[in-house]
N, C-alpha and C positions, 0 to 999 in steps of 0.2 A: 208499231204503235197503233192503237185503235183510233177510230175517228173521234169518239168522245174525248179521249185523252189528248188528241191533237187540237181540239177546240178549247181545252181547259185553260191554256195560258191566256186567251183573250177574255176569259171570265174573271181573271184576277184584276181587281179595280186599278191597282197601281200600274200594271202593264198596259191595260186598256187606255189609261190616260196618256201614258208615254207613246203608245202606238198611234193614238189619235193626234197628238201633238206633232209627231214625226210625219204623219200623213199630211197634216196641214202645211208643214214646212215644205214637203215635197210638191204639193199642189201649187204653192206659191212660187217655188223655184221654177217649175216647168211651165207655169202659166205666163210668166212675164215675157218671154220671147214671142209667144203667140199674140199676146195683147199688143206689144210694140209692133208686131207685124201688121196687125189691123190698123194701128196708127199710121203706118206707112201707106196703107191702101187708102185711108181717108184723107191723107195729105197733111196731118199734123206733125209728121216726122218724115225725114227723107232717108234713103237707104244708107247714106254715109253716116248720118246721125245714129241710125239703128246699129250699124257695125261698131261705132265708137262706144255707145252705151253698153252693148253686150260685152265688148272687149274689156272695158274697165271693170265691169261686174266680175268677170273671170279673174282679173288682176286682184281685185279686193278679196275674192275667195282664196286665192293662193297665198296672199299675204297674211290672212287671218288664221289659216289652219294651224301653222306651227305655234303661233302666239297663243291661240286658245287652248292648244294641247297642254302647254305649260301652265296656264292659268287654271284649267280644269283639274289638273293634278295637284296644284298648290291649294286651291280653295274649293268651293262647292261646284260640282258639275251642274246642279240645278240652277245655281246663280248664273253660270255661263249661258245656259239655255235661255234664261229669262232676259238677260241683257242683250244677247245676240238677236233673239226674236224681237225684242222691243226696238232695237236699232234698225233691224230690217223693216219693221212696220213703219217707223217714222220715215225711213229712207224711201220706201215705196210710196208713201203719201207725198213726199217731195217730188218724186218722179211724176206723179199724177198732176201736181201743180205745174210742173215744168213743161208738160205736154203742150206743144204748140205755142209756148211763150218763152221758154228759156232752155236751150240745150245744155248750158253750163249747170243749171240746177238739176237737170236730169242726170248729167254725168256724175255730179257729186252724190246724188241719191243712189245711183247705180253702184258706185264704189262702196258706199256704206252697206247697201243691201247685199252685195256680194260678200263683204266681210262678215255680215251677220250670218249668211248662209254657210260660209266656211267655218265660222266659229262654233256653230252648233253641232257640226258633224262629229268631231271627236267626243264632245260631251254626251250626245245622244248614244254613241257607241258604248261609252263607259257606263252610262246609266242603265243600259240593258244588263250589264254584268252586276250592277249593284242591286237591282230589284227583282231579278229573275234567278231562280235556283239553277245550279249547273245542269240538272237533269232536263230542264225545260228550255235551255238557251237555244238549242238548235231549232226547236219549234218556234221560239220567239223570234229568232233571226229570220226564219222562213216567213213568218207573218209580216215582219218589217219589209222584207224584200218584195213580198206579194203586194203590199200597199204601194211600193214604188212603181212596180210594173203596171198595176191598175191605173195609177196616176198618169203614166206615160201613154197609156192606151186611151183614156177618156179625156185628158186635158185638151188636146186639139179640138175634138168635136164639141166639148162643153164650151170652150171659149168661142168657137164659131157660132154656136147656138146663142149664147149669151150676148154675143156681139150684134145680133139682130135686134136685141131688146134694150141694150145699155150702151152708153158711150164708152170709148176706150178709157176716158178719165175715171168713169165709175167703175170699170173693170179693174183698173189699177188700184183704186181705193179698196176694192174687194180683196186684192192681193195683200194689201196692208192689214186687213182684218184677219186673213189667214195667218199672217205672221204673229198677230196678237194671240190667236188661239195657240200657236206653237210655243209662244213665250209663257202663257199662263197655265196651260193644262198639265204638262208633265209633273210628276211627283218628285219629292225629295228622295235622294238615294240613301242607302244605309251605310255606305263605307265611311268610316271615321278616320280621316287623315290627321297626322300630327301637325301641330302648328309649325309653319316653316321656320327652321332654325336660321335666324338671320334673314330678316325680310329683304335684305339687300342683295340676296343671291342674284347673279346676273341671269338674264334670259338664256343666253347661250350656254351657260353652265348647266342650267336645269334641262334645257333641250338635249344637251350632250348626254345627260344621265338617261334620257329616254332612248337615245341612239345606242348607248352601252347596253341597256336592257334588251333592245332589239337584237344586238349582236350576240347576246347570250343564247339566242334561239336560231341556230343555223337554218332550220326549216322555214322560219319566218323570212329571212333574207332571201332564201331560194324561191319561196313562193311569191314574194313581192317582186323579185326579178322577173319571174315568169309572167305574172299579171301585168307588169309594166310593159313587157315585150309584146304581149297580145294586144293591149290597148293601143300602144304606140304604132303598131304595124297593122294588125288585123282590123281593129275598129276604124283606124284612120283610113286604111285602104278602101274598105267598103263604104265609109262615109263619103269619100270623094268619088269612088268608082261606081257605086250603085246608081246614083242619079245619071251619070254619063251613060252607063249601059242601058238603063231604062229608056233614056231618050234616043240613043243612037242605034241600039240593037232592036229594041221592042217598039220604038216609035211613040211612046207615051209615058206618062208618069205611073201607069198602072202597076208595073213591076216594082217600082220604088215603094208605093203605098202598100202593096200586098206583102212584100218582103219584110218591111218594117213591122207591119201588123203581125206577120207570122213569127218574127223574132220575139215580139212582146208576148204573144200567146204561148210560145215555147218556154219563155222565162217563167210565166205564170205556172205552167205545167211542171217545170223543173222545181219551183218553190214548193208545190204540193207534194211532189215525189220526195224531196229531201226532208220535208217536215216529218215524214214517216220512216225513211230509210236510214239505217245506221250501219254503213259498211264497216267491216273490221279494219281494213286498210283505208281509213277515211281520207288520209292525205293523198295517196296515190289515186283514189277514185276522184277526188276533187281536181287534181291536176289533169287527169284524163278528160274530165268534163271541160276544163279550160282549153285543152288542146283541140277539142272538137270544133272550136271556133274556126279552125282552118277550112272547114267545109264552106264557110261563107264566101271568102275570096275565090275558092276553087269553083264555086257555082257560077262565077261571073267570067271565067276564063274563055268559055266558048258558048255560042248560042244554045240554050237548052229550053225545053218546054217550061212555061211559066210555073207550072205546078212543081217542077223539080227545084227551081230556084227558091220558091217559097218554102218547100220542105226543108231545104238546106238551112234556111234561116230559122225555121222552127227548131231544128236539131241544135243549131248554134245557141239559141235561146235557152233550151233545156240544159245544155252543157254549162253555160255560164253560171246558172244558178246552182248547179251541182257543185260548182267551185265556191261561189260567194258565201253561201250559208255555212258550210263547214269551216271556211276560212275565218269568217267573223267569229264563229263559235270558238275556234281554236285560239284565236288571239285573246278573247275574253277569258278562256280557261287557263292558258299557259302563262300569260304575261303578269308580272307583279301588279296588283291592283293600284299601287301607288304611282305607277308610271303608265297605266293603261291608256289614258287620253293622249299622252305624248307619242306612244308607239302607234296608236291609231292615226294620229295626225301625220306621222311619217308615212304610213300606208297611203292615206288620201293624197298627200303632197306628191309622192313619187308616181303612184299609179295613174291618178287622174291629172296631175299637174303636167305630165309629159304629153298628154293627149293633144293639146293645141300645137305642140311642136311637131308631133307626127302628122297632124292635118296640114301644117304649113309645108312640110317636106314632100308629102305624097304627090301633090299636083305637079311640082317641078320634076319629080322623078318620073311620073307618067309621061310628061312632055319630052323628057330626055331619052328615056329607054323604051317607052311604049307601055300600054296598059297590061298586056299579058305578062311580061317579065316582072313587073312590079307586083301584080297579084300573086304570081307564083312564089316570088321571094317572101311576100308577107305570109302566105300559107305555110311555107317551110318554117318561118320564124315562129308561127303559132304552134307548130308541132315541136320544134326543137327547144323552145323556151321551157315549157312544162316538162318535156322529156329530160332535159339536163337537170332541172330542179329535182326531179324524182330520184336522182342519184345521190343527193345530199343527205347525210344522216339526219334522221328525225322526220323526214317528209312522208314516210310511209303512213304515219298516224298523226302528222302535224303535232309532234310532241317531242320533248327532250327525254321523256321517260320511255323505256322499252315496253313493248306490248306484253301484257300479262298472259301467261299460259292458262288456258281454260282448266279449271280444277275438275 
């Protein structure tokens, strides 16, 4: 795909609005922990309060994801984005008011903000499929993930800079404004669903329909299992081990900062590559990229030059985006549009919902068995998960349809 063609999707007004709204929600999501960290430094929030607020935000996220998947498939995905963004905006304003005055108000706001964050994810995912043609979806998903990675790269520095000019309360109000942008800007989708037959259908019945649709696609279940394995082991291991290795082996936080920056830079590069590359065996290529994450825990096994550690994280970042973009594109292409939000919510719920569990288990495992055995085990899991998934029918191309022979 040529460079002009690669830029074409961002020239589409509807997608540009969706991309901008998604980027605003990403900025708001990533900014809050940093802003609350500044609040700890200035004394308006203590470390225990910070942990509680961030913890209940995650709980709100996980609770809202499956509910919003059902609602977005039953009604309007645009409406779900509107109400979830508006709720997160009001909740962020409540957190601003509660700073230094009421921890309970902050907790309530964090629950609702997390729910708004979780509710918009499946709806955003389904909206891409509604407003972008099939030929442009991989490019569109690459643009989406590119914005996410840029956000993670610039958010800490931007918050630190703004923190020298504005109070933490003002910064939190700014987060509320970002959520308003995320609520207002995205366009209406084009998918026309039938009016729900019997509005009294139970939530679990409708969610079960989404699960049944997911089970129709063996490649989806296999890929989701592989992704969950890598996040619960590889992500979690490096999340806990990287700070420890940086401090104990290299004597400072330099390796921690450099490796995380390298990972984000690699992900940006991976997004650019996959926006242009169309491998024939797209599923196997994606799973291979996912398995490459094993180099991250392996780079921490023994003392290595800092450049080697950073290079390993760059490679891991490239690999994760070589998986993410084809994965999202395949879900949008293969899944019944009427159940797309529910299947996407299942994806987010399992893959990212188990991440906190992995983080909680890694530290005790390191204490019990030592750092090296845990890192090695996680690296093996990062390879085995995608490797076993590749054996499942349909994973070669992330499709139930057989590959077409070239004419």
